[in-house]
C-alpha positions, 0 to 999 in steps of 0.5 A: 449299089452305085458309087456315085457321089457326084464325082463320076465326071471329070471336072475339066477336059481341055484339048490343045488342037495345035499339038493334040494334047488333052488335059483331064482333071478329077474332082477337087480333093478333100483334106487328107491326114498328114500320115497314115498311122494318125488313122491307126491312132484315131481308131485305137482311141475311138474303137480300140476293141475293133478287129484290125487284122486276122491271120491263120497260123502258117501251114495249119489249114484248120487253125483258128484266126488269130486277130489283133485289135486296133488298140493292141496294134497301136501299142505293139507298133509303138513298142516296135517303133522304139526298138527300131530307133534303139537299133539306129534305123533311120532314113539312111538305114531303113527297115527291109521286110523280106516276108509275106503278108502277116500281122507282124509284117503290118505292125513293123510297117506301121512302127517304121512309118509312125516314126519316119523310118522308110519301110521297104517290103520286098518280094520273098520270091527274090529269096525263096524262088530265085535260082540266084540272088541277083535281084535281092543283092541289088535291092539290099545294096540299094536300100542299105537296110539297118534291119531285115525282117523275115518270118522264119529265119531258117527259110531265108538263111542261105539268101541272107548269108549271100546278100548281107553281113553281120552289120545288118540286124535280123529280126524274125518271128521264128529265129533260128541262127542270129535273128532277134525275136520280134516278140522280144522287140515288142516288149520294148517299153515305149519312151518319149522318143517315139512321140517326138519322132512321130510329131516330125513325120509330115506329108513329105516324109518317105513312108515306103520304098516300093520296088518295080517288077524289074522286068526291064532291068533291075528293080527300081525303088519308088519313093512313096511319101506319106502324102501319096498314100494318105491322099490316095486313101481320100481319093478312094473314099471320094470315089467309093463313099461306102468305105467310110460309112461302114468299116470294110471287111476284106479278105485279101491275098494281094502282096504288100510289096505291090501298091495294090495290096500294100497301099490300096488294101492295107491302107484302105483298112487302116484309113477306114477302121476296117478289118483285113483277113489275110488270105493265105491263098493265091490265084492258082489252081492250088492256092484258090483252094485255101481262098475258098476255105477262108471265104467259107468262114469270112464274108467280105463287104469289098472283095478285090482280086486280079482277073486270074484270081476271079477266074479261079474263084468262079469255078468254085462259086458255080459248084458250091452253094455254101460258098456262094451264100458266104461270098455274096452275103455281105458283099457290096462291091468287087474290084479287079486290077492288074489286067483285063477281066475276061467277059465270060468271068464277069458274066458268070459273076453277074449270074451268080450274084443275081441268083444269090442276092437278086441283084448284080454286085457291082464290079469296078476296076481301075489302074494304078502303078508303083509310081502313082498308087491308084490313079483311075477308077470306073464309076459304072457297074457295066463291064467294058473290057479295057475301061479304066475310068476317070482320074481320081479326085485331085489328079490331072491326066495329060494325054500326049500323042506318041505315034498313033497313040496317046501316052498318059502322063500324071500329076497329083499328090499321089504321084512319086517325087522320084526314085531312091538314089537315082536322080537321073532316072527321077529327072527323065521320068517327068516331062517339062510340065512336071507330069509323070510319064507312065508309058501307058497308052490310053484313049477315050471310050467315046471321044465326043463324051470324055466323061465316059472314061478312058480305055487302057490302050497298051504299053507303048514299049510293048507295041511293034511294027510288022514288016509292012510298017503296020503298028500292032497294039499288043495290049488290046490284041492280047486281051482279045486273043485270050478271050477268043481262046478261052478257057484254055488260054492263060495268056498269049505272047504276040510275035511278029516284029519285023515279020510279014504276019502275026503269030503267038506263043500260048500259055495254057490254063492247065485247070481248064485243060484238065476239065476238058480232058478229064485228066491232068497231063503236064504241059508237054503232053498238053501241047501235043494233045489232039483235043487241045490242039483241035480246040485251039485251031477251031478258035483260031479260025473263028478269031481270024474272020474279018480281021486286018493283018495287025489284029489277026494271028496266023499261027500258034505255038503252045509253050511246053514249059512254064514261064520263069519268074526268076528270069522276069518272064512272069510276075507273081500276079501272073502278068507276062512280060511280052518283050522279054519272052520274045527275046529269050525264046528266039528258037520258038520264033524260028519255029513259028515262021518256018516254011513249011510249018512243023507239026507242033505249030497250030494252024487254023482248022480250015487249013 
């Protein structure tokens, strides 16, 4: 199947030879709704009994799916909207959701957006995985919420006591201290006030406050308007028209406090009248077991994940006939985002889909951001590592020279107007023509044929120079190295700024190490294991062949402790903050460049 609907080529490509700036525009954008919950109303009127959301009861692996229909969801959301208004929530006192994906979370999000109350989904990890609550305190102070929703109050009690006071209402699925019960609020009778508030909601109304990862400081609150979210859904349909022809069935874990899960996936479900089965798994060795159990029961039509999720899933697909049959039964398309998909993973998926269905299920990708939703999408099923495709309909990309790179700057209805309560940053992040400066470098896949799409060329802030003055393209080299060291490398942090040559800190993939060894040692044992070290030394030797200094690693050091989420070294989706890891682990840098190198440093096998 191809997504081609005549929109696979840019409408215009303009180059300014005097300054080297390129402008690339997507196709014209079709009309979009004024607000997302108008689509919820539409489906509640036309297909009231169609399933909207489904979830399992927490901590009950064998529990049946609990499903809510579109008619039931609208009725509950309108009652909750009335309750939020009764508790004086407003633009000045938004709703903050400190809970994972779930039906109650979705109903509250719809309720708030339906009546123009900003909704701020926040990572539960700020409360549950953090050693302190610095980021959570920053978020709560910035948002000034009138109400905070948590699923189980007892799990969040200590964090809430540390960051908020009694003036902030608590709402919980399972209250235990002072929270209101969400069941009680859903029993609030809807009054005319809800319809009046909904009528005032327009394209410029703030729908959400989505927080950046905070990897370079405290998280920033990105304003997401109704226009951004609704236009982006039409952009998706114009790119992937099968979403409109048949309501999608999705099985997804991607967190709703990120744009991929919260805007693309949940928004796609609401806009197209689909069904979203909320996956309680994750792209980890343990979490994928839950995903597998869910996929054995639910066959999606469209499956999205991050590369690490697909990598974990492939191993199970290869081992289970039942899983392969269920997974590919109704599957029309797959999509990944957040990083590059290793070629061995895409090759395995092609082979498995051919074996099961007689055809290759298309695997597309794209590029988005908290500030611009999904902005690029590939149109061709052929996998080219690093290709992000063309700008989506209604969007213009401006490529501006920055050193030896081209920075991508964006303009379109899907782009944020700025940051919440931060006028200075809001002004500086846009250029003189009003384009949002992404900080992402891009290049043409084929400079003579712009219609072949754009390649992600790394983050400008990640790149650095060697002592020789040679620039290192961190993004491209990291992807190549993970491929070269597959399957034992989970990720690699590049080191070498101001140094004579490149080295790297390697994050091991424990699952594949265990497969290689037949045992499951801890990271410290793996770092000293002769088989693992010999494997990496051999791969390092092969990697170096024919490479220039800016693309060749000379030494490796295996990290013996996991990277820290709390310190911002790694995100929930597994993305590593290269610069921060280098800054926080200077002792490792000294080890890598010691002369002579210590026994813990991995050198090419020929040495």
